[in-house]
LOKOLKOL-334171 format. One record per residue (C-alpha): residue number from 0; residue in three letters; x, z, y. Coordinates in pm, whole numbers. Last residue first. Example, Ala and Ser with C-alpha at 12.3 -4.5 7.8 and 13.67 -1.06 7.14 Angstrom:
residues 2
+------+------+--------+--------+--------+
| resi | resn |      X |      Z |      Y |
+------+------+--------+--------+--------+
|    1 |  ser |   1367 |    714 |   -106 |
|    0 |  ala |   1230 |    780 |   -450 |
+------+------+--------+--------+--------+
end
This chain:
residues 357
+------+------+--------+--------+--------+
| resi | resn |      X |      Z |      Y |
+------+------+--------+--------+--------+
|  356 |  unk |  -2567 | -10660 |  -3740 |
|  355 |  unk |  -2451 | -10680 |  -3375 |
|  354 |  unk |  -2080 | -10742 |  -3341 |
|  353 |  unk |  -1826 | -10498 |  -3198 |
|  352 |  unk |  -1909 | -10219 |  -3443 |
|  351 |  unk |  -1637 | -10305 |  -3694 |
|  350 |  unk |  -1366 | -10376 |  -3435 |
|  349 |  unk |  -1445 | -10063 |  -3231 |
|  348 |  unk |  -1448 |  -9849 |  -3546 |
|  347 |  unk |  -1109 | -10001 |  -3634 |
|  346 |  unk |   -976 |  -9901 |  -3291 |
|  345 |  unk |  -1110 |  -9551 |  -3354 |
|  344 |  unk |   -919 |  -9523 |  -3684 |
|  343 |  unk |   -603 |  -9655 |  -3515 |
|  342 |  unk |   -629 |  -9373 |  -3260 |
|  341 |  unk |   -689 |  -9128 |  -3545 |
|  340 |  unk |   -358 |  -9243 |  -3704 |
|  339 |  unk |   -161 |  -9261 |  -3376 |
|  338 |  unk |   -199 |  -8884 |  -3358 |
|  337 |  unk |     74 |  -8847 |  -3622 |
|  336 |  unk |    334 |  -8971 |  -3371 |
|  335 |  unk |    293 |  -8664 |  -3151 |
|  334 |  unk |    374 |  -8427 |  -3442 |
|  333 |  unk |    674 |  -8624 |  -3569 |
|  332 |  unk |    848 |  -8625 |  -3908 |
|  331 |  unk |    684 |  -8345 |  -4105 |
|  330 |  unk |    370 |  -8412 |  -3899 |
|  329 |  unk |    327 |  -8741 |  -4090 |
|  328 |  unk |    222 |  -8547 |  -4402 |
|  327 |  unk |    -27 |  -8331 |  -4212 |
|  326 |  unk |   -166 |  -8643 |  -4048 |
|  325 |  unk |   -224 |  -8798 |  -4389 |
|  324 |  unk |   -394 |  -8483 |  -4523 |
|  323 |  unk |   -618 |  -8442 |  -4217 |
|  322 |  unk |   -708 |  -8813 |  -4225 |
|  321 |  unk |   -801 |  -8821 |  -4592 |
|  320 |  unk |   -995 |  -8493 |  -4599 |
|  319 |  unk |  -1191 |  -8577 |  -4284 |
|  318 |  unk |  -1279 |  -8926 |  -4404 |
|  317 |  unk |  -1401 |  -8793 |  -4739 |
|  316 |  unk |  -1624 |  -8539 |  -4566 |
|  315 |  unk |  -1762 |  -8798 |  -4324 |
|  314 |  unk |  -1828 |  -9040 |  -4611 |
|  313 |  unk |  -2034 |  -8781 |  -4801 |
|  312 |  unk |  -2230 |  -8713 |  -4484 |
|  311 |  unk |  -2311 |  -9083 |  -4446 |
|  310 |  unk |  -2392 |  -9133 |  -4816 |
|  309 |  unk |  -2677 |  -8884 |  -4782 |
|  308 |  unk |  -2789 |  -9036 |  -4453 |
|  307 |  unk |  -2804 |  -9390 |  -4593 |
|  306 |  unk |  -3001 |  -9286 |  -4903 |
|  305 |  unk |  -3256 |  -9111 |  -4684 |
|  304 |  unk |  -3261 |  -9407 |  -4444 |
|  303 |  unk |  -3370 |  -9659 |  -4706 |
|  302 |  unk |  -3746 |  -9587 |  -4720 |
|  301 |  unk |  -3774 |  -9595 |  -4340 |
|  300 |  unk |  -3624 |  -9946 |  -4339 |
|  299 |  unk |  -3273 | -10000 |  -4202 |
|  298 |  unk |  -3210 | -10106 |  -3842 |
|  297 |  unk |  -3333 |  -9782 |  -3684 |
|  296 |  unk |  -3128 |  -9554 |  -3909 |
|  295 |  unk |  -2812 |  -9763 |  -3860 |
|  294 |  unk |  -2835 |  -9764 |  -3479 |
|  293 |  unk |  -2919 |  -9394 |  -3458 |
|  292 |  unk |  -2627 |  -9307 |  -3684 |
|  291 |  unk |  -2387 |  -9518 |  -3479 |
|  290 |  unk |  -2508 |  -9359 |  -3155 |
|  289 |  unk |  -2497 |  -9010 |  -3310 |
|  288 |  unk |  -2132 |  -9068 |  -3413 |
|  287 |  unk |  -2007 |  -9220 |  -3087 |
|  286 |  unk |  -2172 |  -8980 |  -2841 |
|  285 |  unk |  -1912 |  -8704 |  -2829 |
|  284 |  unk |  -1596 |  -8913 |  -2842 |
|  283 |  unk |  -1610 |  -9016 |  -2474 |
|  282 |  unk |  -1648 |  -8655 |  -2358 |
|  281 |  unk |  -1366 |  -8536 |  -2585 |
|  280 |  unk |  -1132 |  -8812 |  -2463 |
|  279 |  unk |  -1208 |  -8701 |  -2107 |
|  278 |  unk |  -1081 |  -8353 |  -2204 |
|  277 |  unk |   -773 |  -8500 |  -2375 |
|  276 |  unk |   -695 |  -8698 |  -2059 |
|  275 |  unk |   -702 |  -8370 |  -1865 |
|  274 |  unk |   -456 |  -8218 |  -2117 |
|  273 |  unk |   -175 |  -8454 |  -2004 |
|  272 |  unk |    124 |  -8506 |  -2234 |
|  271 |  unk |    173 |  -8860 |  -2094 |
|  270 |  unk |    257 |  -9017 |  -2431 |
|  269 |  unk |     19 |  -8821 |  -2655 |
|  268 |  unk |   -265 |  -8804 |  -2402 |
|  267 |  unk |   -223 |  -9177 |  -2332 |
|  266 |  unk |   -269 |  -9254 |  -2704 |
|  265 |  unk |   -580 |  -9034 |  -2717 |
|  264 |  unk |   -722 |  -9196 |  -2402 |
|  263 |  unk |   -669 |  -9547 |  -2542 |
|  262 |  unk |   -843 |  -9462 |  -2870 |
|  261 |  unk |  -1128 |  -9292 |  -2684 |
|  260 |  unk |  -1173 |  -9598 |  -2460 |
|  259 |  unk |  -1192 |  -9824 |  -2767 |
|  258 |  unk |  -1456 |  -9601 |  -2929 |
|  257 |  unk |  -1659 |  -9524 |  -2613 |
|  256 |  unk |  -1690 |  -9886 |  -2502 |
|  255 |  unk |  -1769 | -10019 |  -2850 |
|  254 |  unk |  -2028 |  -9752 |  -2921 |
|  253 |  unk |  -2189 |  -9777 |  -2576 |
|  252 |  unk |  -2227 | -10155 |  -2584 |
|  251 |  unk |  -2356 | -10146 |  -2941 |
|  250 |  unk |  -2614 |  -9877 |  -2866 |
|  249 |  unk |  -2750 | -10077 |  -2573 |
|  248 |  unk |  -2695 |  -9970 |  -2210 |
|  247 |  unk |  -2897 |  -9833 |  -1917 |
|  246 |  unk |  -3164 |  -9607 |  -2068 |
|  245 |  unk |  -2935 |  -9544 |  -2365 |
|  244 |  unk |  -2687 |  -9355 |  -2146 |
|  243 |  unk |  -2961 |  -9108 |  -2048 |
|  242 |  unk |  -3045 |  -9047 |  -2415 |
|  241 |  unk |  -2677 |  -8979 |  -2480 |
|  240 |  unk |  -2651 |  -8706 |  -2214 |
|  239 |  unk |  -2695 |  -8414 |  -2458 |
|  238 |  unk |  -2434 |  -8578 |  -2679 |
|  237 |  unk |  -2188 |  -8610 |  -2391 |
|  236 |  unk |  -2235 |  -8242 |  -2306 |
|  235 |  unk |  -2136 |  -8155 |  -2665 |
|  234 |  unk |  -1800 |  -8335 |  -2637 |
|  233 |  unk |  -1751 |  -8195 |  -2285 |
|  232 |  unk |  -1790 |  -7836 |  -2411 |
|  231 |  unk |  -1591 |  -7906 |  -2728 |
|  230 |  unk |  -1292 |  -8042 |  -2532 |
|  229 |  unk |  -1306 |  -7752 |  -2285 |
|  228 |  unk |  -1283 |  -7508 |  -2577 |
|  227 |  unk |  -1000 |  -7707 |  -2731 |
|  226 |  unk |   -804 |  -7689 |  -2405 |
|  225 |  unk |   -863 |  -7313 |  -2390 |
|  224 |  unk |   -721 |  -7269 |  -2741 |
|  223 |  unk |   -413 |  -7471 |  -2649 |
|  222 |  unk |   -371 |  -7261 |  -2334 |
|  221 |  unk |   -386 |  -6937 |  -2536 |
|  220 |  unk |   -138 |  -7073 |  -2790 |
|  219 |  unk |    103 |  -7151 |  -2506 |
|  218 |  unk |    189 |  -7504 |  -2385 |
|  217 |  unk |    527 |  -7662 |  -2459 |
|  216 |  unk |    418 |  -8016 |  -2552 |
|  215 |  unk |    467 |  -7926 |  -2919 |
|  214 |  unk |    225 |  -7636 |  -2867 |
|  213 |  unk |    -17 |  -7892 |  -2725 |
|  212 |  unk |     14 |  -8110 |  -3035 |
|  211 |  unk |    -16 |  -7814 |  -3273 |
|  210 |  unk |   -340 |  -7711 |  -3102 |
|  209 |  unk |   -475 |  -8065 |  -3149 |
|  208 |  unk |   -419 |  -8063 |  -3528 |
|  207 |  unk |   -770 |  -7979 |  -3651 |
|  206 |  unk |   -937 |  -8141 |  -3348 |
|  205 |  unk |   -762 |  -8472 |  -3409 |
|  204 |  unk |   -826 |  -8455 |  -3784 |
|  203 |  unk |  -1198 |  -8391 |  -3728 |
|  202 |  unk |  -1248 |  -8676 |  -3481 |
|  201 |  unk |  -1039 |  -8947 |  -3648 |
|  200 |  unk |  -1161 |  -8874 |  -4001 |
|  199 |  unk |  -1517 |  -8855 |  -3874 |
|  198 |  unk |  -1481 |  -9192 |  -3700 |
|  197 |  unk |  -1314 |  -9371 |  -3990 |
|  196 |  unk |  -1563 |  -9245 |  -4250 |
|  195 |  unk |  -1864 |  -9307 |  -4024 |
|  194 |  unk |  -1738 |  -9660 |  -3946 |
|  193 |  unk |  -1698 |  -9739 |  -4318 |
|  192 |  unk |  -2054 |  -9613 |  -4377 |
|  191 |  unk |  -2196 |  -9808 |  -4081 |
|  190 |  unk |  -2026 | -10139 |  -4164 |
|  189 |  unk |  -2146 | -10131 |  -4526 |
|  188 |  unk |  -2503 | -10028 |  -4439 |
|  187 |  unk |  -2544 | -10275 |  -4151 |
|  186 |  unk |  -2400 | -10554 |  -4369 |
|  185 |  unk |  -2664 | -10498 |  -4644 |
|  184 |  unk |  -2505 | -10486 |  -4989 |
|  183 |  unk |  -2562 | -10112 |  -5036 |
|  182 |  unk |  -2933 | -10148 |  -4961 |
|  181 |  unk |  -2988 | -10408 |  -5233 |
|  180 |  unk |  -2797 | -10206 |  -5493 |
|  179 |  unk |  -3000 |  -9898 |  -5402 |
|  178 |  unk |  -3325 | -10073 |  -5491 |
|  177 |  unk |  -3605 |  -9865 |  -5339 |
|  176 |  unk |  -3886 |  -9749 |  -5568 |
|  175 |  unk |  -3959 |  -9388 |  -5482 |
|  174 |  unk |  -4091 |  -9476 |  -5136 |
|  173 |  unk |  -4075 |  -9212 |  -4865 |
|  172 |  unk |  -4352 |  -8984 |  -4737 |
|  171 |  unk |  -4270 |  -8799 |  -4417 |
|  170 |  unk |  -4285 |  -8418 |  -4439 |
|  169 |  unk |  -4570 |  -8210 |  -4298 |
|  168 |  unk |  -4464 |  -7854 |  -4220 |
|  167 |  unk |  -4648 |  -7535 |  -4313 |
|  166 |  unk |  -4425 |  -7461 |  -4613 |
|  165 |  unk |  -4120 |  -7555 |  -4404 |
|  164 |  unk |  -4186 |  -7268 |  -4162 |
|  163 |  unk |  -4139 |  -7014 |  -4443 |
|  162 |  unk |  -3800 |  -7169 |  -4530 |
|  161 |  unk |  -3700 |  -7192 |  -4164 |
|  160 |  unk |  -3770 |  -6821 |  -4117 |
|  159 |  unk |  -3574 |  -6744 |  -4435 |
|  158 |  unk |  -3283 |  -6942 |  -4288 |
|  157 |  unk |  -3282 |  -6715 |  -3983 |
|  156 |  unk |  -3298 |  -6403 |  -4201 |
|  155 |  unk |  -2995 |  -6518 |  -4402 |
|  154 |  unk |  -2804 |  -6587 |  -4079 |
|  153 |  unk |  -2870 |  -6226 |  -3978 |
|  152 |  unk |  -2738 |  -6112 |  -4319 |
|  151 |  unk |  -2429 |  -6329 |  -4266 |
|  150 |  unk |  -2364 |  -6152 |  -3937 |
|  149 |  unk |  -2415 |  -5816 |  -4108 |
|  148 |  unk |  -2153 |  -5914 |  -4365 |
|  147 |  unk |  -1907 |  -5985 |  -4084 |
|  146 |  unk |  -1879 |  -5607 |  -4055 |
|  145 |  unk |  -1912 |  -5463 |  -3706 |
|  144 |  unk |  -1587 |  -5337 |  -3554 |
|  143 |  unk |  -1716 |  -5403 |  -3199 |
|  142 |  unk |  -1448 |  -5665 |  -3132 |
|  141 |  unk |  -1515 |  -5822 |  -3473 |
|  140 |  unk |  -1891 |  -5858 |  -3421 |
|  139 |  unk |  -1855 |  -6000 |  -3069 |
|  138 |  unk |  -1577 |  -6236 |  -3185 |
|  137 |  unk |  -1799 |  -6376 |  -3462 |
|  136 |  unk |  -2079 |  -6449 |  -3213 |
|  135 |  unk |  -1838 |  -6633 |  -2980 |
|  134 |  unk |  -1686 |  -6826 |  -3272 |
|  133 |  unk |  -2044 |  -6935 |  -3364 |
|  132 |  unk |  -2147 |  -7036 |  -3010 |
|  131 |  unk |  -1937 |  -7350 |  -2959 |
|  130 |  unk |  -1988 |  -7494 |  -3307 |
|  129 |  unk |  -2359 |  -7417 |  -3289 |
|  128 |  unk |  -2372 |  -7606 |  -2960 |
|  127 |  unk |  -2202 |  -7900 |  -3129 |
|  126 |  unk |  -2472 |  -7909 |  -3396 |
|  125 |  unk |  -2725 |  -7878 |  -3114 |
|  124 |  unk |  -2569 |  -8184 |  -2950 |
|  123 |  unk |  -2600 |  -8367 |  -3281 |
|  122 |  unk |  -2979 |  -8342 |  -3271 |
|  121 |  unk |  -2998 |  -8414 |  -2897 |
|  120 |  unk |  -2794 |  -8733 |  -2941 |
|  119 |  unk |  -2996 |  -8837 |  -3245 |
|  118 |  unk |  -3313 |  -8854 |  -3039 |
|  117 |  unk |  -3538 |  -9059 |  -3268 |
|  116 |  unk |  -3796 |  -9253 |  -3063 |
|  115 |  unk |  -4090 |  -9325 |  -3294 |
|  114 |  unk |  -3988 |  -9047 |  -3533 |
|  113 |  unk |  -3917 |  -9143 |  -3896 |
|  112 |  unk |  -3541 |  -9126 |  -3837 |
|  111 |  unk |  -3583 |  -8758 |  -3744 |
|  110 |  unk |  -3709 |  -8676 |  -4094 |
|  109 |  unk |  -3406 |  -8856 |  -4240 |
|  108 |  unk |  -3173 |  -8668 |  -4004 |
|  107 |  unk |  -3326 |  -8339 |  -4120 |
|  106 |  unk |  -3316 |  -8426 |  -4492 |
|  105 |  unk |  -2948 |  -8523 |  -4484 |
|  104 |  unk |  -2848 |  -8232 |  -4260 |
|  103 |  unk |  -3029 |  -7993 |  -4495 |
|  102 |  unk |  -2845 |  -8147 |  -4789 |
|  101 |  unk |  -2510 |  -8107 |  -4611 |
|  100 |  unk |  -2590 |  -7744 |  -4531 |
|   99 |  unk |  -2683 |  -7657 |  -4888 |
|   98 |  unk |  -2380 |  -7810 |  -5059 |
|   97 |  unk |  -2120 |  -7682 |  -4814 |
|   96 |  unk |  -2289 |  -7341 |  -4817 |
|   95 |  unk |  -2292 |  -7348 |  -5199 |
|   94 |  unk |  -1915 |  -7416 |  -5206 |
|   93 |  unk |  -1871 |  -7135 |  -4956 |
|   92 |  unk |  -2067 |  -6899 |  -5178 |
|   91 |  unk |  -1871 |  -6991 |  -5490 |
|   90 |  unk |  -1551 |  -6889 |  -5311 |
|   89 |  unk |  -1710 |  -6559 |  -5207 |
|   88 |  unk |  -1834 |  -6495 |  -5562 |
|   87 |  unk |  -1483 |  -6551 |  -5699 |
|   86 |  unk |  -1336 |  -6321 |  -5434 |
|   85 |  unk |  -1575 |  -6043 |  -5537 |
|   84 |  unk |  -1720 |  -5832 |  -5256 |
|   83 |  unk |  -2093 |  -5894 |  -5300 |
|   82 |  unk |  -2384 |  -5792 |  -5070 |
|   81 |  unk |  -2375 |  -6008 |  -4758 |
|   80 |  unk |  -2163 |  -6298 |  -4883 |
|   79 |  unk |  -2370 |  -6321 |  -5203 |
|   78 |  unk |  -2700 |  -6320 |  -5009 |
|   77 |  unk |  -2563 |  -6582 |  -4769 |
|   76 |  unk |  -2465 |  -6809 |  -5059 |
|   75 |  unk |  -2798 |  -6766 |  -5238 |
|   74 |  unk |  -2985 |  -6835 |  -4913 |
|   73 |  unk |  -2781 |  -7150 |  -4850 |
|   72 |  unk |  -2832 |  -7294 |  -5198 |
|   71 |  unk |  -3205 |  -7216 |  -5203 |
|   70 |  unk |  -3252 |  -7353 |  -4850 |
|   69 |  unk |  -3096 |  -7684 |  -4958 |
|   68 |  unk |  -3313 |  -7701 |  -5269 |
|   67 |  unk |  -3627 |  -7653 |  -5057 |
|   66 |  unk |  -3523 |  -7948 |  -4839 |
|   65 |  unk |  -3480 |  -8160 |  -5152 |
|   64 |  unk |  -3832 |  -8066 |  -5264 |
|   63 |  unk |  -3985 |  -8145 |  -4923 |
|   62 |  unk |  -3794 |  -8470 |  -4867 |
|   61 |  unk |  -3899 |  -8645 |  -5188 |
|   60 |  unk |  -3751 |  -8600 |  -5533 |
|   59 |  unk |  -3719 |  -8967 |  -5630 |
|   58 |  unk |  -3631 |  -9103 |  -5285 |
|   57 |  unk |  -3385 |  -8820 |  -5217 |
|   56 |  unk |  -3220 |  -8845 |  -5560 |
|   55 |  unk |  -2921 |  -9074 |  -5503 |
|   54 |  unk |  -2849 |  -8978 |  -5142 |
|   53 |  unk |  -2875 |  -8610 |  -5234 |
|   52 |  unk |  -2604 |  -8654 |  -5498 |
|   51 |  unk |  -2374 |  -8810 |  -5235 |
|   50 |  unk |  -2443 |  -8524 |  -4994 |
|   49 |  unk |  -2401 |  -8285 |  -5286 |
|   48 |  unk |  -2052 |  -8396 |  -5384 |
|   47 |  unk |  -1906 |  -8438 |  -5035 |
|   46 |  unk |  -2042 |  -8116 |  -4884 |
|   45 |  unk |  -1964 |  -7899 |  -5185 |
|   44 |  unk |  -1612 |  -8044 |  -5176 |
|   43 |  unk |  -1588 |  -7960 |  -4805 |
|   42 |  unk |  -1686 |  -7596 |  -4863 |
|   41 |  unk |  -1446 |  -7577 |  -5156 |
|   40 |  unk |  -1164 |  -7705 |  -4932 |
|   39 |  unk |  -1265 |  -7472 |  -4647 |
|   38 |  unk |  -1229 |  -7167 |  -4878 |
|   37 |  unk |   -939 |  -7304 |  -5085 |
|   36 |  unk |   -725 |  -7289 |  -4769 |
|   35 |  unk |   -715 |  -6912 |  -4825 |
|   34 |  unk |   -449 |  -6971 |  -5089 |
|   33 |  unk |   -219 |  -7153 |  -4844 |
|   32 |  unk |   -267 |  -6894 |  -4570 |
|   31 |  unk |   -189 |  -6614 |  -4814 |
|   30 |  unk |   -477 |  -6408 |  -4948 |
|   29 |  unk |   -494 |  -6029 |  -4964 |
|   28 |  unk |   -873 |  -6037 |  -5029 |
|   27 |  unk |   -983 |  -5846 |  -4719 |
|   26 |  unk |   -691 |  -5962 |  -4503 |
|   25 |  unk |   -719 |  -6334 |  -4579 |
|   24 |  unk |  -1100 |  -6313 |  -4553 |
|   23 |  unk |  -1070 |  -6151 |  -4210 |
|   22 |  unk |   -813 |  -6409 |  -4094 |
|   21 |  unk |  -1054 |  -6688 |  -4204 |
|   20 |  unk |  -1349 |  -6550 |  -4005 |
|   19 |  unk |  -1290 |  -6778 |  -3704 |
|   18 |  unk |  -1287 |  -7084 |  -3936 |
|   17 |  unk |  -1595 |  -6996 |  -4144 |
|   16 |  unk |  -1837 |  -6932 |  -3856 |
|   15 |  unk |  -1861 |  -7307 |  -3797 |
|   14 |  unk |  -2053 |  -7365 |  -4119 |
|   13 |  unk |  -2314 |  -7094 |  -4059 |
|   12 |  unk |  -2371 |  -7170 |  -3690 |
|   11 |  unk |  -2390 |  -7543 |  -3765 |
|   10 |  unk |  -2659 |  -7490 |  -4027 |
|    9 |  unk |  -2855 |  -7280 |  -3777 |
|    8 |  unk |  -2834 |  -7560 |  -3518 |
|    7 |  unk |  -2911 |  -7845 |  -3760 |
|    6 |  unk |  -3218 |  -7676 |  -3908 |
|    5 |  unk |  -3316 |  -7562 |  -3558 |
|    4 |  unk |  -3314 |  -7923 |  -3436 |
|    3 |  unk |  -3535 |  -8042 |  -3724 |
|    2 |  unk |  -3792 |  -7767 |  -3671 |
|    1 |  unk |  -3801 |  -7821 |  -3296 |
|    0 |  unk |  -3851 |  -8198 |  -3340 |
+------+------+--------+--------+--------+
end
């Protein structure tokens, strides 16, 4: 479990360091805001393409070889970011980070699915913890005038530790002969993938544009940033508490309750302009994704979960791109109104997950 959790935690640190470093990249390479957007776009494209590719080859290659490929991509990217100053190399590096991290998430969640009692809440909580800590680490380096390249070098050493550890690790054996067409047609697979797309689109787009919403309400930039920090704290706390929730309620009960409640809370936040409701929204959102992933991984066979997890992370990337773009378009007309889109996404998750499959 420790190995799997650290894979997710270190991967989260690397990915979530991109956003706070964006102003540095803009300054170093004289990039406008619009041009610098290619950095997260390439990272997301690497995520989408290689998560889907991983889903197709995971049963043929096996977990160990695919895991090694993920470390290779990440180590190359971190090496480039540490020692090279070319914009083209930097852009390639973020594409490789997107590719490597999504593969490592696919292999890690697949390993976890083979455990007797897979704790997906804890796994995703450490992803959230990485998201909370990475901006803090970046700020320490920047405030002390330490180059971000040293931070990437430290990340490189952490991944090297995981690489060495992996050689002494036993990986679950998975069948090479699953029929993808059979898995795709299973109701649990179809409902889960659509739900992942809708949920991730709703979550990521809401967080991406939340600061703009609070600025529209008349709050300062500092307050908007604080509100997001509280959101992430409660979001991550919910994931740490997921195993406690499961002692009293089924996955389906929790998913449907949290998804419809989150939709209502988001709508109320928009109309009542109350940050406290946004904080509760964050707590309710936190457990939805790991609950759905746990449910799907338990209901499918152990040989099918690798394919499921690869497609899952591809769907989350696609959902994020679609919802962020659509909300950006609607923002031209009304910033509060654009938050109805993620609310609708969560209502659809509720409708899809309502029945046991």
